[in-house]
C-alpha positions in Angstrom: -22.4 -2.0 6.0 -20.9 1.5 6.0 -17.3 2.1 6.9 -16.6 5.7 7.8 -13.9 7.8 6.6 -11.8 7.5 9.7 -12.1 3.8 10.0 -10.9 3.7 6.0 -8.3 5.9 6.3 -6.9 3.6 9.4 -7.5 0.5 7.3 -5.7 1.9 4.3 -2.8 2.8 6.4 -2.4 -0.7 7.8 -2.7 -2.0 4.6 -0.2 0.0 3.0 2.5 -0.9 6.0 2.0 -4.8 5.0 2.3 -4.1 1.4 5.4 -1.9 1.8 6.8 -4.3 4.5 6.3 -7.2 1.9 8.0 -5.2 -0.6 10.8 -3.9 1.6 11.3 -7.6 2.4 11.7 -8.5 -1.1 14.2 -6.0 -1.6 16.4 -6.5 1.3 16.5 -10.2 0.0 17.0 -9.7 -3.7 20.7 -10.3 -3.3 20.3 -13.8 -2.2 18.4 -14.7 -5.4 21.3 -16.3 -7.9 19.3 -17.3 -10.7 18.3 -14.6 -13.3 14.7 -16.2 -14.0 14.1 -15.9 -10.3 15.4 -12.6 -9.8 13.4 -11.3 -12.6 10.2 -12.8 -11.0 11.2 -11.4 -7.5 11.5 -7.9 -9.0 7.8 -8.6 -10.2 6.4 -9.4 -7.0 8.4 -6.8 -5.6 6.6 -4.2 -8.1 3.3 -5.5 -7.5 3.4 -5.2 -3.7 4.9 -1.7 -4.0 1.8 -0.7 -6.4 -0.6 -2.1 -4.0 1.1 -0.1 -1.1 1.2 3.1 -3.1 -2.6 2.6 -3.7 -3.7 2.0 -0.5 -1.6 5.3 0.5 -3.6 7.2 -2.1 -7.1 6.0 -0.9 -5.7 6.4 2.8 -4.9 10.2 1.9 -8.4 10.7 0.1 -10.3 9.1 3.1 -8.2 11.8 5.4 -9.4 14.4 2.9 -13.0 13.0 3.2 -13.0 13.2 6.8 -11.2 16.5 6.9 -14.3 18.0 4.9 -12.4 19.1 2.0 -14.2 17.7 -1.0 -17.5 19.5 0.6 -19.3 19.9 3.9 -19.1 16.7 6.5 -22.5 15.6 7.1 
């Protein structure tokens, strides 16, 4: 199955929004966590979702660059 660069770009954008939304929700609900161990675990999960969102953004930008033909001629 082949996925075009345009479809990959939009899928990466949707996945990045999902991941960063989960991370934002974690950041906003962090002040409700009172146990220090749970707070550290929550920060770890927030960091993981932020990392996934960042990777999705990077691959989305790369897909956009491929779609524009910046890495060579578009066939």
